C-alpha positions as CSV (number, residue, x, y, z in Angstrom):
1,M,92.2,111.9,54.6
2,P,91.5,115.5,55.3
3,N,92.7,117.1,58.5
4,Y,90.6,119.7,60.3
5,E,92.6,122.3,62.0
6,K,92.0,125.2,64.4
7,N,94.6,127.8,65.1
8,G,97.2,125.6,63.4
9,Q,96.5,122.5,65.6
10,K,94.8,119.3,64.5
11,V,91.3,118.9,66.0
12,W,90.4,115.6,64.5
13,Q,91.1,113.4,61.5
14,L,88.9,110.9,59.7
15,R,90.0,107.3,60.1
16,T,90.6,105.1,57.1
17,T,88.6,101.9,56.8
18,R,91.8,99.9,57.5
19,S,92.5,101.7,60.8
20,Q,88.9,101.3,61.8
21,W,88.9,97.6,61.2
22,I,92.2,97.3,63.2
23,R,90.7,99.3,66.1
24,W,87.6,97.1,66.1
25,G,89.8,94.0,65.9
26,M,91.8,95.0,68.9
27,W,88.6,95.6,70.9
28,L,87.3,92.2,69.8
29,A,90.6,90.4,70.7
30,G,90.4,92.1,74.2
31,L,86.8,90.9,74.7
32,V,87.7,87.4,73.7
33,L,90.7,87.3,76.0
34,F,88.5,88.6,78.9
35,L,85.8,85.9,78.2
36,L,88.4,83.1,78.1
37,S,90.1,84.3,81.3
38,W,86.8,84.6,83.1
39,Q,85.8,81.0,81.9
40,E,89.1,79.7,83.1
41,I,88.7,81.3,86.5
42,S,85.0,80.2,86.7
43,D,85.8,76.6,85.9
44,N,88.4,76.5,88.7
45,T,86.3,78.2,91.4
46,L,84.2,76.3,93.9
47,W,81.2,78.5,93.7
48,F,79.2,76.4,96.2
49,M,81.6,77.7,98.9
50,M,80.6,81.2,98.2
51,D,77.1,80.7,99.6
52,N,78.2,81.4,103.2
53,V,80.9,83.9,102.6
54,G,79.1,86.6,104.6
55,E,78.7,84.3,107.6
56,V,82.4,83.3,107.5
57,V,83.5,87.0,107.3
58,A,81.2,87.9,110.2
59,D,82.4,85.1,112.3
60,I,86.1,85.9,111.7
61,A,85.5,89.6,112.4
62,T,83.7,88.6,115.7
63,R,86.6,86.4,116.7
64,A,89.2,89.1,115.8
65,T,87.5,91.9,117.8
66,P,88.9,93.3,120.0
67,P,92.6,93.0,119.0
68,R,94.9,91.4,121.5
69,W,96.8,94.6,122.5
70,S,99.1,92.7,125.0
71,Y,100.6,90.9,122.0
72,M,102.1,94.3,120.9
73,N,105.2,93.6,123.1
74,Q,106.1,90.8,120.8
75,L,105.8,92.9,117.7
76,W,108.4,95.6,118.2
77,I,111.4,93.5,117.0
78,P,109.5,92.2,113.9
79,I,108.4,95.8,113.1
80,W,112.1,96.9,113.3
81,D,113.1,94.0,111.1
82,T,110.5,95.0,108.5
83,L,111.7,98.6,108.4
84,A,115.4,97.4,108.3
85,I,114.6,95.1,105.4
86,A,112.9,97.9,103.5
87,T,115.5,100.6,104.2
88,L,118.7,98.5,103.8
89,G,117.2,96.8,100.8
90,T,116.5,100.1,99.1
91,I,120.0,101.4,99.9
92,F,121.8,98.2,98.6
93,A,119.6,98.3,95.5
94,L,120.5,101.9,94.7
95,F,124.2,101.2,94.9
96,M,123.7,98.4,92.3
97,A,121.1,100.3,90.2
98,V,123.2,103.4,89.6
99,P,126.0,101.8,87.6
100,V,123.4,99.6,85.7
101,A,121.4,102.7,84.8
102,F,124.5,104.5,83.4
103,L,125.4,101.4,81.4
104,A,121.8,101.2,80.1
105,A,121.3,104.8,79.1
106,R,122.1,105.5,75.4
107,N,124.0,108.6,76.1
108,T,126.3,107.2,78.8
109,T,126.8,103.5,77.9
110,P,130.3,102.5,76.7
111,S,128.7,100.2,74.0
112,R,125.2,100.2,72.6
113,L,125.7,96.8,71.0
114,L,127.3,94.9,73.9
115,V,127.1,96.6,77.2
116,R,123.6,98.2,77.0
117,P,121.8,94.9,76.1
118,I,123.4,93.3,79.2
119,A,122.4,96.2,81.4
120,L,118.8,96.1,80.0
121,L,118.7,92.3,80.6
122,I,119.6,92.9,84.3
123,I,116.9,95.5,84.6
124,V,114.2,93.3,83.0
125,S,115.2,90.1,84.8
126,T,115.2,91.7,88.3
127,R,111.8,93.4,87.6
128,S,110.1,90.5,86.2
129,V,110.2,88.3,89.4
130,N,108.0,89.3,92.4
131,S,109.7,89.9,95.8
132,L,107.8,86.9,97.3
133,I,109.3,84.7,94.6
134,W,112.7,86.0,95.2
135,A,112.2,85.5,99.0
136,L,111.0,82.0,98.5
137,L,114.1,81.1,96.5
138,L,116.4,82.8,98.8
139,V,114.9,81.1,101.9
140,S,115.8,77.8,100.3
141,I,119.4,79.0,99.6
142,V,120.4,81.1,102.6
143,G,117.8,79.8,105.1
144,P,114.8,81.6,106.7
145,G,115.3,84.9,108.3
146,V,115.9,88.6,107.7
147,L,118.8,88.1,105.3
148,A,116.7,86.3,102.7
149,G,114.1,89.2,102.8
150,L,116.9,91.8,102.6
151,I,118.4,90.2,99.5
152,A,114.9,89.7,97.9
153,I,114.0,93.3,98.4
154,S,117.3,94.5,97.0
155,I,117.2,92.3,93.9
156,R,113.6,93.3,93.1
157,S,114.4,97.0,93.5
158,I,117.4,97.0,91.2
159,G,115.4,96.9,88.0
160,F,112.8,99.3,89.2
161,C,115.4,102.0,90.2
162,A,117.7,101.4,87.3
163,K,114.9,101.7,84.7
164,L,113.6,105.0,86.0
165,L,117.1,106.4,86.5
166,Y,118.4,105.5,83.0
167,E,115.3,107.2,81.5
168,A,116.1,110.3,83.5
169,I,119.7,110.1,82.3
170,E,118.6,109.9,78.7
171,E,116.4,113.0,79.2
172,I,119.2,115.4,80.5
173,N,120.0,118.7,78.9
174,V,122.8,117.9,76.4
175,V,123.8,121.5,76.0
176,Q,125.0,121.6,79.6
177,V,127.0,118.5,79.1
178,E,128.5,119.8,75.9
179,A,129.4,123.1,77.6
180,I,131.4,121.3,80.3
181,R,133.1,119.0,77.8
182,A,134.1,122.0,75.7
183,T,136.1,123.3,78.6
184,G,138.4,120.3,78.3
185,A,136.9,118.4,81.3
186,S,137.7,114.8,81.6
187,P,134.8,112.2,81.2
188,L,134.7,111.8,85.0
189,Q,134.4,115.6,85.4
190,V,131.7,115.7,82.7
191,M,129.7,113.1,84.6
192,A,130.2,114.8,88.0
193,Y,129.3,118.3,86.8
194,G,127.2,117.8,83.7
195,I,125.1,114.7,84.3
196,V,124.8,114.0,88.1
197,P,123.4,117.4,89.0
198,Q,120.7,117.1,86.5
199,I,119.6,113.6,87.6
200,M,119.9,114.2,91.4
201,P,116.2,115.3,91.9
202,A,115.0,112.2,89.9
203,F,117.4,110.0,91.9
204,A,116.1,111.2,95.2
205,G,112.5,110.9,94.1
206,I,113.1,107.3,92.9
207,A,114.9,106.4,96.1
208,V,112.0,107.6,98.3
209,F,109.3,106.1,96.1
210,R,111.0,102.7,96.0
211,W,111.5,102.8,99.8
212,D,107.8,103.5,100.2
213,I,107.0,100.4,98.0
214,N,109.5,98.3,99.9
215,I,107.9,98.9,103.2
216,R,104.7,97.4,101.8
217,E,106.5,94.5,100.3
218,S,108.6,93.7,103.3
219,T,105.5,93.4,105.5
220,V,104.4,90.2,103.7
221,L,107.9,88.5,103.1
222,G,107.5,86.7,106.4
223,L,104.7,84.7,104.9
224,V,107.4,82.6,103.1
225,G,109.9,82.7,106.1
226,A,111.9,85.8,105.0
227,G,111.6,87.6,108.4
228,G,109.8,90.7,109.4
229,I,106.2,91.1,110.8
230,G,104.8,88.9,108.1
231,L,106.4,85.9,110.0
232,Q,104.3,86.8,113.1
233,L,101.2,87.1,110.8
234,Q,101.8,83.6,109.4
235,S,102.3,82.1,112.9
236,S,99.1,83.7,114.2
237,L,97.2,82.6,111.1
238,N,98.4,79.0,111.6
239,V,97.0,78.7,115.1
240,L,93.8,80.8,114.2
241,A,94.7,83.5,116.7
242,W,92.4,86.1,115.2
243,P,92.8,88.8,117.8
244,Q,96.6,88.7,117.1
245,V,95.9,88.7,113.4
246,S,93.8,91.8,113.7
247,L,96.4,93.6,115.8
248,I,99.2,92.7,113.3
249,L,97.0,94.0,110.3
250,L,96.5,97.2,112.2
251,V,100.2,97.6,112.8
252,I,101.0,96.9,109.2
253,L,98.4,99.4,108.1
254,F,99.9,102.0,110.5
255,A,103.4,101.3,109.2
256,V,102.3,101.7,105.6
257,I,100.5,105.0,106.5
258,I,103.6,106.4,108.2
259,G,105.8,105.3,105.3
260,E,103.5,107.0,102.8
261,W,103.4,110.2,105.0
262,V,107.3,110.3,105.2
263,S,107.7,109.6,101.5
264,A,105.2,112.3,100.6
265,K,106.9,114.9,102.8
266,V,110.4,114.0,101.3
267,R,109.0,114.1,97.7
268,G,107.4,117.4,98.4
269,A,110.6,118.8,99.8
270,I,112.5,117.6,96.7
271,I,110.1,118.8,94.1
């Protein structure tokens, strides 16, 4: 099939009949999947309860206004617990993610046939389960409280940080590494002077980005008993204390905004 070029660069290319049918088949498969999913959701939805949604929302908004500002005195410790879960969980995850990332990267793993698949399995398994699921399992193992939330955030963050970090390791400049190795440096020195300096900006960015995400996730872990301000939110919802709920939601929103601002400033300073 002819290629039409301009200044040595391909502008467009005619598709073959086969590729055209494949493209249309993919669109058709996507449409069928969407319709089946929508039918499943529709069959399991009580549509008659949607008739008075506006009235219910207005009623809850009226009950939740104004927020119960006096309840703020009982939120300082849960807020601190939430920040501690996010911060310590990120730190612990980074300590575990760094060696996993080096074992998963093609250019630093000791064995591509044995060690790398195990490292990739750790990355995939820790990323595939949501923090709430981890928290729910850990609450049943170690009991309710901050410890369950801390471990859940740490486990969830390992795969995220390790995946981004091992990709950064694989993209390093090989020339710099070979130059240091040519001086007779040991493998430890090659890593310290040839690899680590190249991935430090990526490492710092990943750490801040994950911390920002963990602040959001740690605010809801209390819904399953894993500590933090989410526990206060669950308690207030159970007794229908809407003024307290509105205050807690405002506090969570403020905490997320502050975390976003801090992470943006740090990422800006790094980049």
